[in-house]
N, C-alpha and C positions, 0 to 999 in steps of 0.2 A: 501600390503608389495611392500616395496621401490624398484624402479625400479633396484640398486643396488643389491640389494641383489640376485636378480630372475636372474641377470646375472650370479650372484657368484655359485646361482647350478645348473646351467647348464654349465657352465665349469668345477667343481666337477661331473657330469653326466660322461661329455665328458672326464672329468684323466681317472673313470670309465671301463668305455666302452673302453678306449684305452688299455689299460690294460686288458680286457677281451676280444678285438680283438686277437691283442700276441697268450693267452692262449689258446684258443680257437680256432685260426688257431693252431696252433704246437698240439695241442691232436685232430684235425681233420686229423694230420702227422703225427698221430702215436710217436710225439716227434722230427721225422728227418724231417729239414728246406727242407733237397733237396729235399722234393714230392710237393714243396709248387707252385707255381705262381711263387707269388712274396716275398722280406722277408717279413719277420713277423710282421715289424714298419708297413708297408704298409697295411694290413689288420685291425691293430687300428686306423691307423689315418682315415680312411678310418668309422669307426666307431667311432672317434670321427666329421670326417666332416658333417657326417648323425645327428649326436647332435648338434651341432653351429649351421650349417647354414638355416638351416626354423625354427630355434626357434627364433633366430636371427631377419629370414627375418619378422616372424607374433611378434616377437615385434614393430619394425617400424613400419611397414604396422598399427600396433595396435595406435598406440603413433601419425602417419599423422593424422587418422582416428576419434581419439575421439573426439577434442574438433571440431571439426565439428559437430557430432553428440553431443555435451551436448546443444552448442550455437542453433542448432535447435530444440532442446527441449525445454532450458530454454525461446529461444525467444517468446513461447506461453504463456507463462507466462506472458510478457508485457505488460497489454493496451496501445493505442494507444492515449487513453488518459493524462500517465503517460513520456510520449515522450513529453516535452516540448519545445515550439518554439523555432531556434534552434540551436538543439539538434539535435540525429538522435537512429536511434537500436541500435549502432556501439556503442555507450556512452555510452547508458544503458548497453549497454551488459558488457559495459567495467571497468564501476561498478559494475555490478554481480560479475564478475569476483575479482579486489578486496576486495568485500565485505567478500564472499566467503573462500577467503584466506586469508582475517584477521577473519575471523571465526574459519579456522583449526590454525592459528599459538595460538590466544586467549584460544583457548579448548587444545591446548599441553602446554602454559603457565601455565596454572592453573587458569584463571582469568574470565574462562569465563567456567561452567558449562555445560553439552553433552545435557543437560535438556533444557533448556536455549538458544543451540546450535538446536535443529533440531526444536523445538515449534512454527509455523508456529503464530501463535499472537501474540507471546512476543511484549511488547516494546517497539518497536523501537530505544525509548530516552536511555532506557536503554543496551539498542545492541551497541550503536554509543558510549555512555561512557565506557562499556566492551572494544569495536574495541580498542579507544583511548590511555585507559589504559596498552591496550596489547604492545600498540609501533607504532598500525598501522597508515598511514596516511590518514583522512579522511575529504575529501574538505566540504560537509555536511551530514544532519542527513539522515537518512538506512531510508529509506519511507516503506511502509508495503510491498509493490508491491517487492520492488527487496531483499528485505528481505526475502521473500519467493523464490523467482529467486534463488538467494544463497542460502540457503538450497538443495534446488532441484538440481541446479548446484556444490556443494559438496559430496552431499548424488551418483547422478551420478557418477561426480569422481572416489569418493572411492569405487563405486561396480563396474565400468569399472576397475581399476587396478592392484581390487581383480581379477575380468572374466579373467581380460590378464595373472597375476601370472599364474591361474594356467593352463588354456588355455596355456601358453607358456614352461612351464616346461613336462606338459604331451606328449607336441610335442615331445621336446627332448628326454624325456623318449620313447616314440615311436621310434623313428630317431635310441635312440642306440639299439633297439631289434631289427629294420631295420639289420642296419648294423650287432648288430652280427647273424645274421638269415642270409647274406649273406656270412660267414666264412665260408669255409672251401677250402678243397686244391686247386680246378682246379677254386677259384675263382679268374680275373684276377685282382685287388684287387692294381698292380700297375696302369696298366691302367686308373683306376676311380678315384684314386685317386691326377697321374696327369693332367683329363682330369678338375675334379673340385677346381686345385690347376692355373688352367688356366685359368677357368670365375673367377674368385679370384683376380687376378693379372689385366684379363680385366678390370671387374668393382674397384679397386683398380685405376688402369687408366681413367679411365672415373669418378671417383669421381671431379676432378678438373671441368671438365667440366661441368658438371650437379651443380656444385656450383654457377660455373658464370653464367647459365643459373637459377637458383636460387634469387639471388641476382640482375637479369636484371629484373625478373619476379617481384621479393617484391616489387623493386624499384618503377617498372613501375603501377602495381597496388594501391599503397600508394597515386605516383602523379596523378591516375588517382583521385582516394579520395579525394587529395590534389584541385585538380579543380575545383572537385564539386561541393564544399564548398568555394574556391578560385577562382575568378574569374582568367583564364588564362592571359588575354591580361595584368591585372593588376602586375599580377605578374611578365613578362616582361619588361613591361616599366616603372613603377615607379619609380621617382628617388631618394625613401625615405624605410630605413626599418624602421619602428617604431611599434614591436605585442607588441598585445592586450590583457592580455592572461581573463582579465572581458569581454570581448565582443565578444567570442566564432570567431573571425573572422573579425565579423562586423567592431569595430572599429579600424583593427591591417590594420596597411600599410606594404605586406609584399614585396617591390620590388629588386630582385636581383641585379639588373645594380650599386650600391654603395659595393655588398660584390663580384660581381666579379670582380670587376673597381681595390679592395683593392685584392682581391687575384693573378690577372696579377701584379698587378704592386710591388709586393712584392717578385712574383716569377722570374720576371722581374730582381729588382738589386742584387737578388738569383744569378741568370745564369752568370749574366753579372761581379759577383764578381768570380763565383767557374769557370766557365769553362776555362777562359783565365789562369785565373791559374794550375785547373788540370792535361788542357791539355800539357802548356811549362815542367808539373812536368814529365807529359807521357812520352811529346821526350827527355826529359835530361837524366831519369830512361833508356830509351829504349836506346838511342847513343852516348848519353856522359858520364855516370856512370859507373862507376868500378864494378868489381863482389862483391868487400866486401860491397862499400854502397850502390848499390842498394838492398842487401840483408839486411841494415841496416835501408835505407830508406825507404821502399816503405809497410815495416812492418808500422811502425812508420807512414805512413798516413792513415794506416784500421782503426788503432788503432781510428782515428778519427767517422767513420763508427758505429766505435761502445761503442759509448757512449751515453746514452738514452737525447731521445729530451730535458727533461726537467729538463739538465743539462744546458744543450745548455740557453733552456729558461732562467735561472738562471742568465746566464753567459751573455745572454742579458740585462735581468734588472740590474742587478749589476755591470758590467763592461763595455758594447757596451755603455748602453744607457750615463751613466754618462761620458764617455771618449767623442761620438760624444757632450754632454750639454757644455762640456764644453769650446768646437772651436769654435764651433754653435749655443751656447744660447745666454742668455740675456748678457754676460759680453763675447759674442767673437761676433758673426755675427749680433747675432740675430732672426736667421731666427726660431731656433727647441725652441718649447717652453717647453716640459718637454721629460723627456727620451725615452721614447715609442713613438715612431717613426715606418713608413718604413722603413728607413737606418737601425733604430736598430735592427731590423729581418731580413729584407734586408740578411746587414755581416752577422749576427749567419747564418744565413740558408747558404746564401755564404760558410761560412765555411763547414759546418756540408755536403756540395752536391763534396766539392775540392776530398774524395776519393770515390766519386761516377765516377768522367769524366778521373780522376787522373789514378787509379784502374784497368778499363776496357779501357781505352782508351792506358796503359799499354801494357797490354792485347795482342790487337786487332796490336799494332803496332809490339808488336814484331813478331804476326804473318804474317807480309808480308814476303813472299822468298829473303832468302840470296841470291838469282841469282838476282834480280831486283836490291839489291845495288850495289851488284859487276858488277851488266850491266851497270848500273848509273857510279860508277866512274873506270872502263875502259873505257870510253864515255870522262875523263876529268873532270866529275861535283864533285866539292866539298861536305863538306857534309851539308854544309847546303842545300843546291843546290838540293843534294840527297832525302833532310830531305823534303824541301819544294815540290819538281818536279815531282817525285815517288814514296816517304811512305805516307808522307801525301792525296793525290788522289788516291792512293792503297785501304790504309784502312778507308778513308771516310766514307763509306756502317756503319761501326761496331761505329767510332767515333760519329756520326748521332746518333746512334742507345743506345752512351752513355749520351748524352748531353738528349736526350727526357727521357730518367733512371733520368735521376739528376731534369727535369724540373716536371715529377710524383709525387716527390719525393715532389719537392718543392711545390705544388698545395697539397698536403692531407698532407700537415704538419699542425698543430694545437697550440703545445704546446708552438715553438717558437714566435708563431703570438698571443695569446694569454698574455703572459708575456712582448714580446719586441714590441707587438705593438699595444695594447691598444685593446675597444672592438667599437672605437666609426665607427659610415659606415658612408662614405661622397666620397664623387666623385672631388677629388682633386689632381690637379700633382704636390702638394708640396713633397714630400719627406723624410721632417722633422716631417709632422703631422704624427699626431697617426690614425690608419688603422685599417679593422677589416679584415677576408677572411672570405671565403665558412662553412671552414669548422669548426673553431670556431662559428660560429652561428648553426652550425648542432648539437656541444654537447649545446651549451648555449639554443636551445630550445627545447631540450630532454632532459635539466632535470629542475626537477623544480614539484609541484605539479600538475600542470595540465592534462588532459587526454589524454592519447594518443590517441583518435583520434579527438582531436579537432586540428582546420588548425592551430593554434599554432605550430603544433608535427610534425601536416603528413607536414611540409612548409619544415620539414630534408629533406621529402624523395625527393620531389621537389630539393632542393639547391643538394642532395647528384646525384639527375638522370640529373643534369643540367652539375655538375663536371663530369661525367661518359663520358655525348655527347662531353664536352671538351677532356677528354682524350683523346677519340675515334678519334677525327676529327687530336688530334695533331700524332695517331698514322698511319692515314693516310698519312698526310704528306711528316712525314716520311718517310714513306715507297716509296712514289712517287719522294724525292730525294732521296734515296736510286736505286731506280731504273735506274733514271735517269743518275747516274754515271757511273753505275756499265754496264752501256751497252758505254759512254764513254771509260772507263779503259779496257776493258773486249775486 
């Protein structure tokens, strides 16, 4: 049974339990709600919570544990002789999972009958052809051991899904019965429901933290797996980026330095363009513009933040690039050989970052107490002197945070770089040459038909981990700057 059907059934049971809980509470009080400890709705919520929460917790736990169990059972069917040199068990299991999913898709599409899908002695060439007919990407012919393992994987997955459905629905029914048996006039339903809601709110607040921890752990484990297959020293020191998907990493040159240089270079150009314009716009809006002008200009600036990045990428490709080419191209100074360059992506990205700097800086400057302005004017300072010597130093920590947000946004941008900067991984100081970034290569390495557990795919996690460390370092640097200036002006 599909997971969505199980969720729908549990919600239906919870709804029925909610109305039964209300009715039973009134019945236990002989129809007089004044005799109940809590409002009748609380009794219904108590039944619904005891139905939904345990069932969904079991479902989440089951969905987390089942893949590990299936992989452990399926790995027993893979002989060590089937693991080719340069490969590993993870690569073989990835092929098993793809084959199992392909068999299921082929059966659902009617391309493969159930007998062929479950026959361990089936002709592997016929199975491979059926998978291709079903639209499944097959990088090589399915071997007999992989076919048997895929059939076992599919059988265990189906059995596990059925067992989970039965267990979750049974637990939901048991929870509803438990809640209904508690329903009586003396039961403190409101206290129980409020404590349950509090726990749910705490759990919801913890999701962000747990998600961050999960992302970091995923990056760490997959990065370690990559460094087990590819030397870490080469990754951090090689000056060339040349992946070769046919060589399982052996013929690949996966040096991060060209990608890192392109990322920082394009981000620097974008910040040099966005920070002055955004900061000056914020100063004008907060200190010089009238109420009507501010009410009109600020929303127009914030519209820039809502434009999809693919639109900015097309703008860079079709407008900014050709415009720069007319000035710096062969007919101009001759510095620029094509429309895709660091300057193209940097200027376009800078336009996108203007609202991040201006809007946040405007809010921060407006948060500076008016008494500081009045004190400065009382001492005879002009408006420009007040802005320079009072307002900006007081708002500096927030402005640093706004610039940091813009820098993080620039480092993580992908589409503008792909369309505006090109895909060349090179070390160069010329801003009119094509370059690429870490994020663009993460996308390219995870796109295609390569094995997900190969070094060329796992390198994406190492690239992501490197970006995470760089961003974390920027945060620590900004925190140091903020604390230093806070000590000076507070």
